[in-house]
C-alpha positions as CSV (number, residue, x, y, z in Angstrom):
1,L,106.0,85.8,109.3
2,E,108.8,83.7,110.6
3,R,111.2,85.5,113.0
4,D,114.1,83.3,111.9
5,V,113.7,84.1,108.2
6,W,117.2,85.6,107.9
7,A,118.7,82.4,109.4
8,S,116.8,80.4,106.8
9,K,118.4,82.6,104.1
10,G,121.9,81.9,105.5
11,H,122.3,85.1,107.6
12,P,121.6,84.2,111.3
13,E,123.9,87.1,112.3
14,W,121.1,89.5,111.1
15,G,118.9,88.4,113.9
16,P,115.1,88.1,113.8
17,F,113.0,89.5,111.0
18,T,111.3,92.6,112.4
19,Y,109.5,95.5,110.8
20,A,107.7,98.8,111.5
21,K,104.3,100.0,110.5
22,D,102.1,103.0,111.4
23,D,100.0,102.7,114.6
24,P,96.5,101.9,113.1
25,S,94.8,103.8,115.9
26,R,96.5,107.0,114.8
27,S,97.4,106.6,111.2
28,T,95.2,105.9,108.1
29,S,98.0,104.0,106.3
30,G,98.6,102.0,109.5
31,L,94.9,101.1,109.6
32,A,94.9,100.2,105.9
33,A,97.9,97.8,106.5
34,T,96.1,96.3,109.5
35,I,92.9,95.7,107.5
36,A,95.0,94.0,104.9
37,T,96.5,91.7,107.6
38,Y,93.0,90.7,108.7
39,Y,92.1,90.0,105.0
40,A,95.1,87.8,104.6
41,A,94.3,86.0,107.9
42,A,90.8,85.3,106.7
43,G,92.0,84.3,103.2
44,K,89.7,86.9,101.6
45,T,90.1,89.9,99.3
46,Q,86.6,91.2,99.9
47,G,83.6,90.6,102.1
48,L,85.4,90.6,105.4
49,T,82.9,90.2,108.3
50,E,82.9,90.8,112.0
51,A,82.8,87.1,112.5
52,D,86.0,86.7,110.5
53,V,87.7,89.3,112.7
54,A,86.5,87.6,115.9
55,S,87.5,84.1,114.8
56,R,90.3,82.4,116.7
57,P,92.4,81.4,113.7
58,V,92.3,85.0,112.4
59,S,93.2,86.4,115.8
60,D,96.1,84.0,116.1
61,F,97.4,84.8,112.6
62,V,97.3,88.6,113.4
63,R,99.0,88.1,116.8
64,Q,101.8,86.2,115.1
65,V,102.3,88.9,112.5
66,E,102.2,91.7,115.2
67,A,104.9,89.8,117.2
68,N,107.3,90.8,114.5
69,V,106.5,94.5,114.6
70,L,109.3,96.4,116.4
71,Y,107.8,99.9,116.1
72,H,104.3,101.4,115.7
73,P,105.1,105.0,115.0
74,A,102.3,107.6,114.8
75,D,103.9,109.0,111.7
76,I,106.0,106.8,109.4
77,V,107.7,110.0,107.9
78,D,109.2,110.9,111.3
79,F,110.3,107.3,111.8
80,L,112.0,107.2,108.4
81,A,113.9,110.4,109.3
82,S,115.1,108.8,112.6
83,L,116.0,105.6,110.6
84,D,118.1,107.7,108.2
85,E,119.9,109.3,111.2
86,S,120.7,105.9,112.8
87,E,122.0,104.6,109.4
88,A,124.3,107.6,109.1
89,A,125.6,107.2,112.6
90,A,126.2,103.5,112.5
91,P,125.9,102.1,108.9
92,T,126.0,98.3,108.5
93,A,127.2,97.5,105.0
94,G,125.6,94.4,103.5
95,G,123.1,93.8,106.3
96,P,119.9,95.1,107.8
97,P,119.7,98.6,109.3
98,A,121.6,99.5,112.4
99,S,118.2,99.8,114.2
100,H,117.5,96.1,113.3
101,V,114.4,96.9,111.4
102,S,114.2,94.5,108.4
103,A,111.2,96.1,106.6
104,V,108.9,99.1,106.8
105,V,105.2,99.1,105.8
106,M,104.5,102.3,103.9
107,Q,102.8,103.9,100.9
108,E,104.8,103.5,97.7
109,Q,105.0,107.3,97.4
110,L,106.9,107.5,100.7
111,L,109.3,104.7,99.6
112,Y,110.0,106.7,96.4
113,L,110.6,109.9,98.4
114,H,113.0,108.1,100.7
115,N,115.0,106.7,97.8
116,Q,115.1,110.2,96.3
117,G,116.7,111.5,99.6
118,N,113.7,113.6,100.3
119,P,111.6,111.6,102.9
120,G,109.6,114.6,104.0
121,G,108.5,115.5,100.4
122,D,109.9,119.0,100.5
123,P,109.0,120.5,97.1
124,A,112.2,122.6,97.2
125,L,114.3,119.5,97.2
126,V,112.7,117.8,94.2
127,G,115.5,116.9,91.8
128,K,118.1,118.5,94.1
129,A,118.4,116.1,97.1
130,R,121.1,113.4,97.2
131,P,119.6,110.0,96.6
132,S,119.5,107.6,99.6
133,A,122.7,105.7,100.0
134,R,120.6,102.7,101.1
135,P,117.4,102.7,99.0
136,F,114.5,100.6,100.0
137,V,113.3,97.7,97.8
138,A,109.6,97.6,97.1
139,I,107.5,94.5,97.7
140,H,103.9,94.8,96.6
141,P,101.5,92.4,98.3
142,A,100.5,89.7,95.9
143,D,97.1,89.2,97.5
144,G,96.2,92.9,97.3
145,T,96.3,96.2,99.3
146,I,94.0,98.9,100.4
147,V,94.4,101.8,97.9
148,L,94.6,105.2,99.5
149,D,93.6,108.0,97.2
150,H,93.4,111.7,97.4
151,P,89.9,112.7,96.3
152,Y,89.0,116.1,95.1
153,V,85.6,116.9,96.6
154,V,83.5,120.1,96.5
155,L,81.4,120.3,99.7
156,P,77.7,120.3,99.1
157,D,77.1,123.6,100.9
158,A,79.5,125.5,98.5
159,D,77.8,128.4,96.8
160,A,77.9,129.1,93.1
161,A,81.0,131.2,93.3
162,A,82.9,128.6,95.4
163,Q,81.8,125.8,93.0
164,A,83.1,127.8,90.0
165,A,86.4,128.5,91.8
166,A,86.7,124.8,92.6
167,A,86.1,123.8,89.0
168,S,88.7,126.2,87.8
169,F,91.2,124.9,90.3
170,L,90.5,121.3,89.4
171,E,91.2,122.2,85.7
172,Y,94.5,123.8,86.8
173,L,95.5,120.7,88.7
174,R,94.9,118.5,85.7
175,Q,97.2,120.5,83.4
176,P,100.5,118.8,82.4
177,A,102.7,121.0,84.5
178,Q,100.9,120.3,87.7
179,Q,100.6,116.6,86.9
180,Q,104.4,116.5,86.4
181,R,104.9,118.1,89.9
182,F,102.7,115.4,91.4
183,A,104.7,112.7,89.6
184,A,108.0,114.3,90.9
185,L,106.7,113.7,94.4
186,G,105.9,110.0,93.7
187,F,102.2,110.2,93.1
188,R,100.5,108.1,90.4
189,D,98.3,110.0,87.9
190,T,94.5,110.2,87.8
191,A,94.4,106.9,85.9
192,D,96.6,105.2,88.5
193,V,99.6,105.0,86.2
194,P,103.0,105.4,87.9
195,G,105.4,107.8,86.3
196,A,108.7,106.6,84.9
197,D,110.8,107.7,87.9
198,L,108.4,106.1,90.4
199,A,108.4,102.9,88.4
200,R,112.2,102.9,88.1
201,S,112.7,103.5,91.8
202,L,110.3,100.8,92.8
203,A,111.6,98.4,90.1
204,M,108.2,97.9,88.6
205,P,106.8,98.4,85.1
206,T,104.7,101.5,84.4
207,S,101.9,99.0,83.6
208,H,101.8,98.0,87.2
209,R,98.4,98.4,88.9
210,P,97.7,97.5,92.5
211,S,95.3,94.7,93.3
212,P,92.8,96.6,95.5
213,L,91.2,95.1,98.6
214,R,87.7,96.4,99.1
215,A,87.4,98.5,102.3
216,P,85.2,96.7,104.8
217,S,82.2,98.3,106.6
218,A,82.6,100.8,109.4
219,A,81.4,98.1,111.9
220,V,84.1,95.7,110.7
221,I,86.8,98.4,110.8
222,G,85.7,99.2,114.4
223,R,86.0,95.5,115.3
224,I,89.4,95.4,113.6
225,R,90.7,98.3,115.7
226,A,89.5,96.7,118.9
227,S,90.9,93.2,117.9
228,W,94.2,94.7,116.9
229,R,94.6,96.5,120.3
230,Q,94.1,93.1,122.0
231,A,96.6,91.4,119.7
232,Y,99.2,94.1,120.1
233,T,98.9,95.0,123.8
234,P,101.6,93.1,125.7
235,S,100.5,91.3,128.8
236,D,102.2,89.5,131.7
237,L,100.7,86.4,133.3
238,L,101.6,85.4,136.8
239,G,101.0,81.8,137.9
240,R,100.1,81.0,141.4
């Protein structure tokens, strides 16, 4: 990312392009975004290796991307709440947020909730909250993304009664009324189809499907976490 991207677009007064993304050492979505960065650096969509992560060109690419990150919150929901507060206190019409964050890396569901004026996803506010006065604009990565799902899993040690209860509950969750509640909170359905409101908020067709990046092995993810820490941790060099 170029820090002077706003200047190249005719708005040098907006300052450098900066963004926020979850801390990958404390957030699953932050880790997913960081894995995607390493994939982009290596020019791959699958088969990322430890050698890729350790290579100098990949490390340099990630370091340049991380140089634009202004915040690494532990929880992006809390960050969005503080961002809304700063916007309300000092709005900047026609420009980037008062906090000088140009973009936020997040799940599309959280973007939807923000635009609906319900960033915390409070079920009691569904359809009742005032929409955000400054909605976000969604940009889906063209080269793919790590898909975060919410699997329904019955533990192997569940007894017969627990398995029967789990099957009954799963049937309940799949009924139209419950599926509509999930859609109202910005989730896609079980076939990965976005609801009409989600698609409208993110300005995408209901036929949109993400291009999934294959999750790398545990060893590669461990190397990514260590490599990212080195790329992000600031250091001071003293010459003698």
